[in-house]
HTML snippet that shows the backbone in 3Dmol.js (N, CA, C, O; Angstrom):
<script src="https://3Dmol.org/build/3Dmol-min.js"></script>
<div id="view" style="width:600px;height:400px;position:relative"></div>
<script>
const pdb = `
ATOM      1  N   MET A   1      11.708  17.294   0.778  1.00  0.00           N
ATOM      2  CA  MET A   1      11.343  16.143  -0.034  1.00  0.00           C
ATOM      3  C   MET A   1      11.412  14.879   0.817  1.00  0.00           C
ATOM      4  O   MET A   1      12.344  14.699   1.601  1.00  0.00           O
ATOM      5  N   VAL A   2      10.430  14.016   0.659  1.00  0.00           N
ATOM      6  CA  VAL A   2      10.369  12.766   1.398  1.00  0.00           C
ATOM      7  C   VAL A   2      10.975  11.653   0.557  1.00  0.00           C
ATOM      8  O   VAL A   2      10.669  11.524  -0.629  1.00  0.00           O
ATOM      9  N   THR A   3      11.826  10.859   1.165  1.00  0.00           N
ATOM     10  CA  THR A   3      12.406   9.716   0.483  1.00  0.00           C
ATOM     11  C   THR A   3      11.767   8.453   1.040  1.00  0.00           C
ATOM     12  O   THR A   3      11.713   8.261   2.254  1.00  0.00           O
ATOM     13  N   ILE A   4      11.291   7.607   0.165  1.00  0.00           N
ATOM     14  CA  ILE A   4      10.672   6.359   0.576  1.00  0.00           C
ATOM     15  C   ILE A   4      11.596   5.210   0.214  1.00  0.00           C
ATOM     16  O   ILE A   4      12.047   5.102  -0.927  1.00  0.00           O
ATOM     17  N   LYS A   5      11.879   4.348   1.193  1.00  0.00           N
ATOM     18  CA  LYS A   5      12.693   3.164   0.944  1.00  0.00           C
ATOM     19  C   LYS A   5      11.754   1.989   0.735  1.00  0.00           C
ATOM     20  O   LYS A   5      10.878   1.734   1.560  1.00  0.00           O
ATOM     21  N   HIS A   6      11.931   1.291  -0.340  1.00  0.00           N
ATOM     22  CA  HIS A   6      11.164   0.082  -0.605  1.00  0.00           C
ATOM     23  C   HIS A   6      12.090  -1.099  -0.352  1.00  0.00           C
ATOM     24  O   HIS A   6      13.110  -1.255  -1.023  1.00  0.00           O
ATOM     25  N   ILE A   7      11.732  -1.921   0.613  1.00  0.00           N
ATOM     26  CA  ILE A   7      12.540  -3.088   0.947  1.00  0.00           C
ATOM     27  C   ILE A   7      11.686  -4.324   0.685  1.00  0.00           C
ATOM     28  O   ILE A   7      10.644  -4.513   1.313  1.00  0.00           O
ATOM     29  N   LEU A   8      12.126  -5.147  -0.230  1.00  0.00           N
ATOM     30  CA  LEU A   8      11.389  -6.344  -0.588  1.00  0.00           C
ATOM     31  C   LEU A   8      11.599  -7.436   0.459  1.00  0.00           C
ATOM     32  O   LEU A   8      12.498  -7.354   1.296  1.00  0.00           O
ATOM     33  N   LYS A   9      10.754  -8.451   0.391  1.00  0.00           N
ATOM     34  CA  LYS A   9      10.793  -9.540   1.360  1.00  0.00           C
ATOM     35  C   LYS A   9      12.178 -10.198   1.421  1.00  0.00           C
ATOM     36  O   LYS A   9      12.599 -10.656   2.483  1.00  0.00           O
ATOM     37  N   ASP A  10      12.877 -10.243   0.299  1.00  0.00           N
ATOM     38  CA  ASP A  10      14.200 -10.868   0.268  1.00  0.00           C
ATOM     39  C   ASP A  10      15.312  -9.926   0.734  1.00  0.00           C
ATOM     40  O   ASP A  10      16.488 -10.289   0.709  1.00  0.00           O
ATOM     41  N   GLY A  11      14.930  -8.700   1.164  1.00  0.00           N
ATOM     42  CA  GLY A  11      15.905  -7.738   1.663  1.00  0.00           C
ATOM     43  C   GLY A  11      16.423  -6.776   0.621  1.00  0.00           C
ATOM     44  O   GLY A  11      17.132  -5.831   0.967  1.00  0.00           O
ATOM     45  N   THR A  12      16.100  -6.978  -0.629  1.00  0.00           N
ATOM     46  CA  THR A  12      16.527  -6.093  -1.705  1.00  0.00           C
ATOM     47  C   THR A  12      15.888  -4.717  -1.537  1.00  0.00           C
ATOM     48  O   THR A  12      14.691  -4.619  -1.269  1.00  0.00           O
ATOM     49  N   GLN A  13      16.677  -3.656  -1.694  1.00  0.00           N
ATOM     50  CA  GLN A  13      16.157  -2.296  -1.633  1.00  0.00           C
ATOM     51  C   GLN A  13      16.071  -1.749  -3.052  1.00  0.00           C
ATOM     52  O   GLN A  13      17.024  -1.831  -3.827  1.00  0.00           O
ATOM     53  N   ILE A  14      14.895  -1.183  -3.379  1.00  0.00           N
ATOM     54  CA  ILE A  14      14.696  -0.618  -4.712  1.00  0.00           C
ATOM     55  C   ILE A  14      14.111   0.784  -4.584  1.00  0.00           C
ATOM     56  O   ILE A  14      13.498   1.117  -3.569  1.00  0.00           O
ATOM     57  N   ASP A  15      14.305   1.610  -5.621  1.00  0.00           N
ATOM     58  CA  ASP A  15      13.810   2.982  -5.620  1.00  0.00           C
ATOM     59  C   ASP A  15      12.370   3.091  -6.094  1.00  0.00           C
ATOM     60  O   ASP A  15      11.679   4.051  -5.754  1.00  0.00           O
ATOM     61  N   ASP A  16      11.907   2.122  -6.876  1.00  0.00           N
ATOM     62  CA  ASP A  16      10.587   2.203  -7.494  1.00  0.00           C
ATOM     63  C   ASP A  16       9.927   0.831  -7.435  1.00  0.00           C
ATOM     64  O   ASP A  16      10.573  -0.181  -7.706  1.00  0.00           O
ATOM     65  N   ILE A  17       8.646   0.793  -7.081  1.00  0.00           N
ATOM     66  CA  ILE A  17       7.930  -0.478  -7.016  1.00  0.00           C
ATOM     67  C   ILE A  17       7.010  -0.686  -8.211  1.00  0.00           C
ATOM     68  O   ILE A  17       6.179  -1.594  -8.205  1.00  0.00           O
ATOM     69  N   ALA A  18       7.153   0.144  -9.227  1.00  0.00           N
ATOM     70  CA  ALA A  18       6.338  -0.005 -10.436  1.00  0.00           C
ATOM     71  C   ALA A  18       6.528  -1.410 -10.999  1.00  0.00           C
ATOM     72  O   ALA A  18       7.656  -1.871 -11.171  1.00  0.00           O
ATOM     73  N   GLY A  19       5.428  -2.078 -11.282  1.00  0.00           N
ATOM     74  CA  GLY A  19       5.481  -3.414 -11.860  1.00  0.00           C
ATOM     75  C   GLY A  19       5.583  -4.537 -10.848  1.00  0.00           C
ATOM     76  O   GLY A  19       5.511  -5.706 -11.226  1.00  0.00           O
ATOM     77  N   LYS A  20       5.748  -4.220  -9.580  1.00  0.00           N
ATOM     78  CA  LYS A  20       5.826  -5.242  -8.530  1.00  0.00           C
ATOM     79  C   LYS A  20       4.413  -5.622  -8.103  1.00  0.00           C
ATOM     80  O   LYS A  20       3.534  -4.762  -8.033  1.00  0.00           O
ATOM     81  N   VAL A  21       4.192  -6.884  -7.822  1.00  0.00           N
ATOM     82  CA  VAL A  21       2.891  -7.365  -7.374  1.00  0.00           C
ATOM     83  C   VAL A  21       3.011  -7.798  -5.924  1.00  0.00           C
ATOM     84  O   VAL A  21       3.861  -8.616  -5.573  1.00  0.00           O
ATOM     85  N   ILE A  22       2.138  -7.233  -5.080  1.00  0.00           N
ATOM     86  CA  ILE A  22       2.091  -7.611  -3.672  1.00  0.00           C
ATOM     87  C   ILE A  22       0.752  -8.307  -3.463  1.00  0.00           C
ATOM     88  O   ILE A  22      -0.301  -7.680  -3.582  1.00  0.00           O
ATOM     89  N   LYS A  23       0.789  -9.585  -3.155  1.00  0.00           N
ATOM     90  CA  LYS A  23      -0.438 -10.357  -2.991  1.00  0.00           C
ATOM     91  C   LYS A  23      -1.113  -9.997  -1.667  1.00  0.00           C
ATOM     92  O   LYS A  23      -0.458  -9.589  -0.708  1.00  0.00           O
ATOM     93  N   ALA A  24      -2.430 -10.157  -1.639  1.00  0.00           N
ATOM     94  CA  ALA A  24      -3.221  -9.784  -0.462  1.00  0.00           C
ATOM     95  C   ALA A  24      -2.754 -10.516   0.790  1.00  0.00           C
ATOM     96  O   ALA A  24      -2.759  -9.932   1.874  1.00  0.00           O
ATOM     97  N   ASP A  25      -2.353 -11.770   0.671  1.00  0.00           N
ATOM     98  CA  ASP A  25      -1.917 -12.510   1.858  1.00  0.00           C
ATOM     99  C   ASP A  25      -0.528 -12.102   2.338  1.00  0.00           C
ATOM    100  O   ASP A  25      -0.125 -12.469   3.442  1.00  0.00           O
ATOM    101  N   GLN A  26       0.211 -11.345   1.520  1.00  0.00           N
ATOM    102  CA  GLN A  26       1.526 -10.864   1.912  1.00  0.00           C
ATOM    103  C   GLN A  26       1.449  -9.532   2.663  1.00  0.00           C
ATOM    104  O   GLN A  26       2.346  -9.214   3.444  1.00  0.00           O
ATOM    105  N   PHE A  27       0.390  -8.755   2.435  1.00  0.00           N
ATOM    106  CA  PHE A  27       0.280  -7.425   3.048  1.00  0.00           C
ATOM    107  C   PHE A  27      -1.192  -7.070   3.216  1.00  0.00           C
ATOM    108  O   PHE A  27      -1.703  -6.197   2.514  1.00  0.00           O
ATOM    109  N   PRO A  28      -1.888  -7.748   4.151  1.00  0.00           N
ATOM    110  CA  PRO A  28      -3.329  -7.543   4.302  1.00  0.00           C
ATOM    111  C   PRO A  28      -3.721  -6.109   4.665  1.00  0.00           C
ATOM    112  O   PRO A  28      -4.799  -5.656   4.281  1.00  0.00           O
ATOM    113  N   VAL A  29      -2.878  -5.395   5.389  1.00  0.00           N
ATOM    114  CA  VAL A  29      -3.204  -4.012   5.772  1.00  0.00           C
ATOM    115  C   VAL A  29      -3.280  -3.121   4.538  1.00  0.00           C
ATOM    116  O   VAL A  29      -4.132  -2.236   4.462  1.00  0.00           O
ATOM    117  N   LEU A  30      -2.408  -3.346   3.587  1.00  0.00           N
ATOM    118  CA  LEU A  30      -2.436  -2.575   2.347  1.00  0.00           C
ATOM    119  C   LEU A  30      -3.746  -2.813   1.600  1.00  0.00           C
ATOM    120  O   LEU A  30      -4.383  -1.870   1.132  1.00  0.00           O
ATOM    121  N   TYR A  31      -4.135  -4.065   1.496  1.00  0.00           N
ATOM    122  CA  TYR A  31      -5.377  -4.381   0.789  1.00  0.00           C
ATOM    123  C   TYR A  31      -6.599  -3.865   1.535  1.00  0.00           C
ATOM    124  O   TYR A  31      -7.591  -3.492   0.909  1.00  0.00           O
ATOM    125  N   GLU A  32      -6.542  -3.838   2.866  1.00  0.00           N
ATOM    126  CA  GLU A  32      -7.637  -3.255   3.655  1.00  0.00           C
ATOM    127  C   GLU A  32      -7.786  -1.775   3.316  1.00  0.00           C
ATOM    128  O   GLU A  32      -8.899  -1.282   3.131  1.00  0.00           O
ATOM    129  N   ALA A  33      -6.656  -1.070   3.236  1.00  0.00           N
ATOM    130  CA  ALA A  33      -6.692   0.359   2.901  1.00  0.00           C
ATOM    131  C   ALA A  33      -7.233   0.571   1.488  1.00  0.00           C
ATOM    132  O   ALA A  33      -8.033   1.479   1.261  1.00  0.00           O
ATOM    133  N   ILE A  34      -6.806  -0.256   0.546  1.00  0.00           N
ATOM    134  CA  ILE A  34      -7.291  -0.135  -0.829  1.00  0.00           C
ATOM    135  C   ILE A  34      -8.793  -0.370  -0.880  1.00  0.00           C
ATOM    136  O   ILE A  34      -9.507   0.358  -1.570  1.00  0.00           O
ATOM    137  N   ASN A  35      -9.282  -1.373  -0.163  1.00  0.00           N
ATOM    138  CA  ASN A  35     -10.713  -1.655  -0.146  1.00  0.00           C
ATOM    139  C   ASN A  35     -11.496  -0.496   0.448  1.00  0.00           C
ATOM    140  O   ASN A  35     -12.570  -0.162  -0.052  1.00  0.00           O
ATOM    141  N   ARG A  36     -10.981   0.126   1.506  1.00  0.00           N
ATOM    142  CA  ARG A  36     -11.664   1.278   2.101  1.00  0.00           C
ATOM    143  C   ARG A  36     -11.703   2.456   1.134  1.00  0.00           C
ATOM    144  O   ARG A  36     -12.710   3.158   1.043  1.00  0.00           O
ATOM    145  N   ILE A  37     -10.624   2.668   0.425  1.00  0.00           N
ATOM    146  CA  ILE A  37     -10.577   3.752  -0.558  1.00  0.00           C
ATOM    147  C   ILE A  37     -11.597   3.490  -1.663  1.00  0.00           C
ATOM    148  O   ILE A  37     -12.315   4.398  -2.082  1.00  0.00           O
ATOM    149  N   ASN A  38     -11.656   2.254  -2.125  1.00  0.00           N
ATOM    150  CA  ASN A  38     -12.614   1.910  -3.177  1.00  0.00           C
ATOM    151  C   ASN A  38     -14.051   2.098  -2.702  1.00  0.00           C
ATOM    152  O   ASN A  38     -14.891   2.573  -3.465  1.00  0.00           O
ATOM    153  N   LYS A  39     -14.348   1.735  -1.461  1.00  0.00           N
ATOM    154  CA  LYS A  39     -15.699   1.883  -0.921  1.00  0.00           C
ATOM    155  C   LYS A  39     -16.076   3.354  -0.769  1.00  0.00           C
ATOM    156  O   LYS A  39     -17.231   3.729  -0.969  1.00  0.00           O
ATOM    157  N   ALA A  40     -15.097   4.182  -0.415  1.00  0.00           N
ATOM    158  CA  ALA A  40     -15.366   5.605  -0.232  1.00  0.00           C
ATOM    159  C   ALA A  40     -15.680   6.269  -1.571  1.00  0.00           C
ATOM    160  O   ALA A  40     -16.424   7.248  -1.630  1.00  0.00           O
ATOM    161  N   GLY A  41     -15.115   5.736  -2.625  1.00  0.00           N
ATOM    162  CA  GLY A  41     -15.372   6.268  -3.965  1.00  0.00           C
ATOM    163  C   GLY A  41     -15.019   7.732  -4.077  1.00  0.00           C
ATOM    164  O   GLY A  41     -13.958   8.165  -3.627  1.00  0.00           O
ATOM    165  N   ASP A  42     -15.903   8.479  -4.670  1.00  0.00           N
ATOM    166  CA  ASP A  42     -15.676   9.894  -4.891  1.00  0.00           C
ATOM    167  C   ASP A  42     -16.280  10.752  -3.804  1.00  0.00           C
ATOM    168  O   ASP A  42     -16.531  11.938  -4.020  1.00  0.00           O
ATOM    169  N   ALA A  43     -16.520  10.173  -2.633  1.00  0.00           N
ATOM    170  CA  ALA A  43     -17.202  10.903  -1.555  1.00  0.00           C
ATOM    171  C   ALA A  43     -16.279  11.887  -0.828  1.00  0.00           C
ATOM    172  O   ALA A  43     -16.723  12.605   0.068  1.00  0.00           O
ATOM    173  N   ASN A  44     -15.013  11.922  -1.206  1.00  0.00           N
ATOM    174  CA  ASN A  44     -14.036  12.814  -0.568  1.00  0.00           C
ATOM    175  C   ASN A  44     -13.902  12.548   0.929  1.00  0.00           C
ATOM    176  O   ASN A  44     -13.694  13.478   1.709  1.00  0.00           O
ATOM    177  N   GLU A  45     -14.017  11.297   1.328  1.00  0.00           N
ATOM    178  CA  GLU A  45     -13.902  10.927   2.731  1.00  0.00           C
ATOM    179  C   GLU A  45     -12.455  10.727   3.122  1.00  0.00           C
ATOM    180  O   GLU A  45     -11.611  10.411   2.284  1.00  0.00           O
ATOM    181  N   THR A  46     -12.171  10.912   4.413  1.00  0.00           N
ATOM    182  CA  THR A  46     -10.858  10.619   4.943  1.00  0.00           C
ATOM    183  C   THR A  46     -10.771   9.122   5.211  1.00  0.00           C
ATOM    184  O   THR A  46     -11.670   8.551   5.829  1.00  0.00           O
ATOM    185  N   ILE A  47      -9.713   8.491   4.760  1.00  0.00           N
ATOM    186  CA  ILE A  47      -9.536   7.057   4.926  1.00  0.00           C
ATOM    187  C   ILE A  47      -8.470   6.811   5.983  1.00  0.00           C
ATOM    188  O   ILE A  47      -7.413   7.442   5.956  1.00  0.00           O
ATOM    189  N   SER A  48      -8.736   5.899   6.915  1.00  0.00           N
ATOM    190  CA  SER A  48      -7.724   5.542   7.910  1.00  0.00           C
ATOM    191  C   SER A  48      -7.748   4.041   8.105  1.00  0.00           C
ATOM    192  O   SER A  48      -8.763   3.385   7.872  1.00  0.00           O
ATOM    193  N   THR A  49      -6.612   3.505   8.536  1.00  0.00           N
ATOM    194  CA  THR A  49      -6.512   2.081   8.817  1.00  0.00           C
ATOM    195  C   THR A  49      -6.153   1.895  10.282  1.00  0.00           C
ATOM    196  O   THR A  49      -5.671   2.820  10.937  1.00  0.00           O
ATOM    197  N   SER A  50      -6.389   0.704  10.784  1.00  0.00           N
ATOM    198  CA  SER A  50      -6.042   0.416  12.172  1.00  0.00           C
ATOM    199  C   SER A  50      -4.539   0.337  12.310  1.00  0.00           C
ATOM    200  O   SER A  50      -3.836   0.114  11.325  1.00  0.00           O
ATOM    201  N   ASP A  51      -4.036   0.518  13.523  1.00  0.00           N
ATOM    202  CA  ASP A  51      -2.577   0.473  13.754  1.00  0.00           C
ATOM    203  C   ASP A  51      -2.064  -0.914  13.708  1.00  0.00           C
ATOM    204  O   ASP A  51      -0.865  -1.135  13.881  1.00  0.00           O
TER     205      ASP A  51
END
`;
const viewer = $3Dmol.createViewer("view");
viewer.addModel(pdb, "pdb");
viewer.setStyle({}, {cartoon: {color: "spectrum"}});
viewer.zoomTo();
viewer.render();
</script>
């Protein structure tokens, strides 16, 4: 089983990020990945982001 640690900008560690809002200017790589996924649609394409 994989455990994911969520660490907020203020250093707080939480188990679940449900209900949290991450703005595009706070995490542009995340939004880039979401945009690529949306563009791929139902094409069953592999999505990757830059390092």
